[in-house]
C-alpha positions in Angstrom: 26.9 22.7 -52.0 26.6 22.7 -48.2 23.9 24.8 -46.6 25.1 27.2 -43.9 23.4 26.9 -40.6 22.4 30.2 -39.0 20.3 31.0 -35.9 17.1 30.6 -37.9 17.7 27.0 -39.0 20.3 25.6 -36.5 19.0 23.2 -34.0 18.7 24.4 -30.4 21.4 22.0 -29.2 23.9 23.1 -31.8 23.0 26.7 -31.2 23.7 26.3 -27.5 27.0 24.5 -28.2 28.1 27.3 -30.5 27.2 29.9 -27.9 29.2 28.1 -25.2 32.2 27.7 -27.6 32.0 31.4 -28.5 31.6 32.7 -24.9 33.9 30.4 -23.0 37.1 29.9 -25.1 38.6 27.4 -22.7 35.6 25.1 -22.4 36.1 21.4 -23.3 33.1 19.5 -24.5 32.9 16.1 -23.0 29.3 15.1 -23.8 28.0 15.9 -27.3 26.9 12.5 -28.6 23.4 13.2 -27.5 23.2 15.9 -30.2 23.4 13.2 -32.9 19.6 12.8 -32.9 17.4 11.3 -35.6 16.6 14.9 -36.6 20.3 15.7 -37.0 20.8 12.5 -39.1 17.8 13.5 -41.2 19.3 17.0 -41.9 22.6 15.3 -42.8 20.8 12.9 -45.1 19.0 15.8 -46.8 22.4 17.6 -47.4 23.9 14.7 -49.3 24.2 14.6 -53.1 21.3 12.7 -54.4 23.3 11.4 -57.4 26.4 10.3 -55.5 27.9 6.9 -56.2 27.0 4.0 -53.8 29.5 2.7 -51.4 30.6 -0.9 -50.8 27.1 -1.8 -49.6 25.6 -0.7 -53.0 22.8 1.4 -51.3 21.9 4.5 -53.2 20.2 7.7 -52.0 16.9 6.7 -53.6 16.9 3.2 -52.1 17.7 4.5 -48.6 15.0 7.3 -49.1 12.3 4.7 -49.6 12.2 4.1 -45.8 14.3 7.0 -44.7 12.7 7.6 -41.3 12.9 3.9 -40.3 16.5 3.6 -41.7 17.6 6.8 -39.7 16.0 5.5 -36.5 17.9 2.2 -36.8 21.1 4.1 -37.6 20.5 6.3 -34.5 19.8 3.3 -32.4 23.1 1.7 -33.5 25.0 5.0 -32.7 23.4 5.3 -29.3 24.2 1.7 -28.3 27.8 2.1 -29.6 27.2 -0.6 -32.2 27.7 1.5 -35.3 30.8 0.6 -37.3 31.9 2.4 -40.5 32.0 0.1 -43.5 35.0 -0.4 -45.7 35.4 2.1 -48.5 34.7 1.2 -52.1 37.8 1.9 -54.2 37.5 3.0 -57.8 40.2 4.3 -60.1 39.7 7.3 -62.3 41.9 7.7 -65.4 44.1 10.8 -65.6 45.2 12.6 -68.7 48.8 11.3 -68.6 47.6 7.7 -68.6 47.8 7.0 -64.9 44.9 6.4 -62.6 43.8 8.2 -59.5 42.4 6.2 -56.7 39.0 7.3 -55.2 37.4 5.9 -52.1 33.7 6.0 -51.8 32.0 5.6 -48.3 28.7 3.8 -47.8 25.6 6.0 -47.6 25.2 5.6 -43.8 28.8 6.5 -43.3 28.2 9.7 -45.3 25.2 10.5 -43.1 27.1 10.1 -39.9 30.1 12.0 -41.2 27.9 14.9 -42.3 26.1 15.0 -38.9 29.3 14.9 -37.0 30.7 17.6 -39.3 27.8 19.9 -38.4 28.3 19.3 -34.7 32.1 19.9 -34.7 31.6 23.0 -37.0 29.3 24.5 -34.4 32.2 24.1 -31.9 35.3 24.9 -33.9 34.0 27.6 -36.2 33.9 30.0 -33.2 37.7 29.8 -32.9 38.5 30.9 -36.4 39.4 34.5 -37.1 37.4 36.6 -39.6 40.3 36.6 -42.1 40.6 32.8 -42.1 39.2 31.3 -45.3 40.6 27.7 -45.6 38.1 24.9 -45.6 35.4 27.0 -43.8 31.6 26.8 -44.6 30.5 29.7 -46.8 34.1 30.7 -47.7 35.9 30.1 -50.9 39.4 30.5 -52.3 38.1 33.3 -54.6 36.8 35.2 -51.6 40.3 34.8 -50.0 41.9 36.2 -53.1 39.4 39.1 -53.2 40.2 39.9 -49.5 44.0 39.9 -50.3 43.3 42.3 -53.2 41.3 44.6 -50.9 44.0 44.5 -48.2 46.9 45.1 -50.6 45.2 47.9 -52.6 43.5 49.8 -49.8 45.5 49.4 -46.6 49.0 50.3 -45.8 51.2 47.2 -45.5 53.6 47.3 -42.5 56.9 45.4 -42.3 58.9 44.7 -39.2 58.3 46.6 -36.0 56.4 49.6 -37.4 53.0 50.8 -36.2 50.4 48.0 -36.1 53.1 45.3 -36.0 51.8 42.5 -33.8 48.2 43.4 -34.1 47.5 40.3 -36.2 48.6 36.8 -35.0 51.0 35.1 -37.3 49.6 32.4 -39.5 48.9 29.3 -37.4 49.4 31.1 -34.1 45.8 30.4 -33.1 46.2 26.6 -33.7 47.5 25.8 -30.2 44.4 27.3 -28.7 42.3 25.3 -31.1 44.1 22.1 -30.1 43.5 22.9 -26.5 39.8 22.8 -26.9 39.5 19.2 -27.8 36.3 17.3 -27.9 37.0 14.7 -25.2 
């Protein structure tokens, strides 16, 4: 399970990016790669599942952890020089109940580390754009919480239809997406 970052444990750089994104809705971030530090990669490595399958390179969490600081410094150096390239995915097939197989792609461990670090960085930016009642694919939010909120709204609040009082107070589903697209990380 992912650990939520709050003001107490979020790095200063991510904290500043989140503040900018929250305070200046139209800002576009053009230089954020410097936030992918060795420390950020180390946090990402620590967030990975220790028992996850190895990717195409065969490197496990335990093997990488034997020299984790050195490995992360080398990974950071490749990222900083623009020489990092994601490895091919390892493809496995999982049998399904009806007799067919479901394909599953497994990334290499370093790719998982980079993906997790980038996820943390982009979450600091884009999480500021989501509305409080938005639950889909957000850290610390679950489908069960969304259903609980629906139950609270339906059972405790009057539901308006058409042009009655309160109509137009809430944006329609997806209405905030154009604003989200406008703030691209360029």
